[in-house]
TORZABA-30749 format. One line per 3 residues: their letters; for each residue x, y, z of N, C-alpha, C, O. Coordinates in nm, 3 decimals. Each point is the difference from the previous one (the first is absolute). Layout:
BEGIN
a	X,Y,Z,X,Y,Z,X,Y,Z,X,Y,Z  ... .
***
This chain:
BEGIN
mdl	7.827,-16.687,-1.532,-0.115,0.078,0.039,-0.122,-0.091,-0.009,-0.029,-0.057,-0.105  -0.041,0.043,0.215,-0.118,-0.086,0.004,-0.126,0.086,0.003,-0.045,0.044,0.106  -0.011,-0.022,-0.222,-0.118,0.086,-0.012,-0.117,-0.049,0.085,-0.074,0.080,0.056 .
lkm	0.059,-0.210,-0.047,-0.116,-0.056,0.068,0.005,0.017,0.151,-0.100,-0.024,0.068  0.215,0.065,-0.015,0.012,0.020,0.145,-0.004,0.148,0.040,0.010,0.034,0.118  -0.024,0.052,-0.216,-0.002,0.144,0.028,-0.136,0.045,0.050,-0.102,-0.064,-0.023 .
dkn	0.103,0.178,0.093,-0.128,0.059,0.038,-0.063,0.062,-0.125,0.065,0.014,-0.104  -0.190,0.021,0.115,-0.077,0.047,-0.116,0.064,0.120,-0.068,0.011,0.002,-0.123  0.031,0.097,0.198,0.053,0.122,-0.060,0.130,-0.024,-0.076,0.020,0.053,-0.109 .
mfl	0.068,-0.132,0.168,0.126,-0.031,-0.069,-0.027,-0.084,-0.125,0.056,0.025,-0.107  -0.141,-0.123,0.121,-0.037,-0.086,-0.111,-0.055,0.084,-0.116,0.046,-0.014,-0.114  -0.142,0.099,0.143,-0.063,0.083,-0.102,0.102,0.092,-0.067,0.002,0.013,-0.123 .
siv	0.081,0.049,0.201,0.100,0.093,-0.053,0.102,-0.071,-0.090,0.026,0.045,-0.112  0.029,-0.153,0.161,0.104,-0.070,-0.077,-0.057,-0.065,-0.125,0.059,0.009,-0.108  -0.173,-0.074,0.122,-0.059,-0.067,-0.117,-0.036,0.103,-0.108,0.029,-0.023,-0.117 .
nmk	-0.089,0.132,0.154,-0.034,0.100,-0.102,0.123,0.064,-0.062,0.001,0.029,-0.119  0.103,-0.009,0.196,0.124,0.052,-0.056,0.058,-0.099,-0.101,0.041,0.038,-0.109  -0.038,-0.165,0.147,0.054,-0.103,-0.090,-0.086,-0.014,-0.126,0.053,-0.015,-0.111 .
lrd	-0.183,0.020,0.127,-0.088,-0.008,-0.117,0.020,0.120,-0.092,0.001,-0.013,-0.122  0.016,0.128,0.180,0.020,0.122,-0.079,0.135,-0.002,-0.072,0.009,0.035,-0.118  0.096,-0.075,0.190,0.136,0.015,-0.052,0.058,-0.123,-0.069,0.088,0.013,-0.085 .
sfs	-0.136,-0.133,0.121,0.072,-0.119,-0.044,-0.082,-0.111,-0.064,0.054,-0.079,-0.078  -0.183,0.071,0.109,-0.077,-0.116,-0.045,-0.127,0.042,-0.072,-0.065,0.097,0.037  0.032,-0.173,-0.139,-0.118,0.033,-0.080,-0.129,-0.058,0.056,-0.109,0.041,-0.039 .
die	0.121,-0.136,0.132,-0.120,-0.058,0.061,0.036,-0.078,0.126,0.117,-0.016,0.035  -0.220,-0.031,0.033,0.017,-0.075,0.125,0.078,-0.129,-0.021,0.081,-0.039,0.083  -0.106,-0.027,-0.194,0.068,-0.126,-0.027,0.151,0.018,-0.006,0.075,-0.081,0.055 .
dlc	-0.029,0.186,-0.121,0.144,0.028,-0.007,0.057,0.032,0.138,0.107,-0.048,0.037  -0.179,0.128,0.038,0.043,0.036,0.135,0.010,-0.124,0.088,0.099,-0.019,0.070  -0.201,-0.065,-0.074,0.000,-0.122,0.081,0.113,-0.094,-0.039,0.065,-0.060,0.085 .
syf	-0.041,0.049,-0.213,0.109,-0.085,-0.047,0.134,0.050,0.054,0.081,-0.079,0.048  -0.059,0.207,-0.055,0.125,0.060,0.049,0.020,-0.027,0.149,0.111,-0.033,0.043  -0.217,0.047,0.036,0.009,-0.020,0.145,-0.026,-0.144,0.042,-0.007,-0.029,0.120 .
sie	-0.007,-0.062,-0.215,-0.026,-0.142,0.028,-0.122,-0.019,0.089,0.003,-0.073,0.099  -0.111,0.140,-0.137,-0.126,-0.008,0.072,-0.103,-0.062,-0.095,-0.006,0.034,-0.118  -0.074,-0.125,0.170,-0.110,-0.054,-0.079,-0.104,0.111,-0.019,-0.031,0.074,0.093 .
vne	-0.022,-0.064,-0.212,-0.097,0.105,-0.030,-0.121,-0.008,0.092,-0.051,0.102,0.046  0.005,-0.224,-0.018,-0.117,-0.014,0.088,0.032,0.047,0.142,-0.088,0.054,0.067  0.211,-0.073,-0.021,0.041,0.051,0.132,-0.003,0.153,0.001,-0.042,0.062,0.098 .
fye	0.087,-0.005,-0.206,0.000,0.145,-0.012,-0.143,0.055,0.008,-0.026,0.097,0.071  -0.065,-0.159,-0.144,-0.139,0.045,0.002,-0.065,-0.023,0.137,-0.088,0.077,0.040  0.130,-0.180,0.031,-0.049,-0.021,0.137,0.045,0.114,0.091,-0.075,0.045,0.086 .
klk	0.197,0.000,-0.105,0.051,0.112,0.079,-0.079,0.127,-0.032,-0.033,0.077,0.090  0.004,-0.055,-0.216,-0.083,0.115,-0.038,-0.135,-0.007,0.071,-0.047,0.100,0.055  -0.012,-0.216,-0.056,-0.130,-0.018,0.065,0.010,0.027,0.150,-0.085,0.067,0.058 .
efn	0.190,-0.119,0.004,0.022,0.022,0.144,0.009,0.148,0.034,-0.050,0.045,0.103  0.114,0.031,-0.190,0.020,0.144,0.021,-0.112,0.086,-0.059,0.008,0.122,0.004  -0.111,-0.184,-0.057,-0.110,0.073,-0.065,0.050,0.088,-0.115,-0.035,0.118,-0.011 .
liy	0.117,-0.179,-0.072,0.056,0.068,-0.116,-0.045,-0.072,-0.127,-0.040,-0.116,0.004  0.048,0.187,-0.114,-0.029,-0.061,-0.130,0.110,0.042,-0.099,0.067,0.101,0.018  -0.053,-0.181,-0.121,0.093,0.031,-0.108,-0.080,0.055,-0.117,-0.089,-0.066,-0.052 .
drd	0.123,0.187,0.012,-0.062,0.062,-0.117,0.093,-0.024,-0.119,0.100,0.070,-0.018  -0.135,-0.168,-0.062,0.084,-0.040,-0.113,0.013,0.112,-0.104,0.103,0.012,-0.066  -0.205,0.070,0.053,0.002,0.108,-0.100,0.111,0.101,0.025,0.059,0.053,-0.094 .
vnq	-0.031,-0.027,0.220,0.106,0.096,0.035,0.119,-0.066,0.067,0.095,0.067,0.041  -0.101,-0.201,-0.030,0.109,-0.078,0.060,0.035,0.052,0.139,0.115,0.034,0.029  -0.216,-0.028,0.056,0.018,0.058,0.133,-0.090,-0.070,0.101,-0.110,-0.045,-0.032 .
ikn	0.160,0.036,0.156,-0.077,-0.053,0.111,-0.073,0.117,0.065,0.058,0.107,0.022  -0.186,-0.130,0.010,-0.082,0.107,0.058,-0.080,-0.054,0.118,-0.024,-0.120,0.010  -0.017,0.211,0.077,-0.090,-0.037,0.109,-0.138,-0.027,-0.056,-0.043,0.061,-0.098 .
l	-0.025,-0.154,0.162,-0.140,-0.029,-0.037,-0.090,0.116,0.033,-0.120,-0.007,-0.025 .
***
């Protein structure tokens, strides 16, 4: 599964599900999917999304 090639809605849905069910933070998620953390944050920026560390969730800006 290549998260970085997904459209915004699929990306948001899958990442939030994985964060909720399987990973405690973005670093763990990125490690699992073999994604560089900075690449992940670039994708968030491209999609106008932010990571809310307090609730471990991706949200729209």
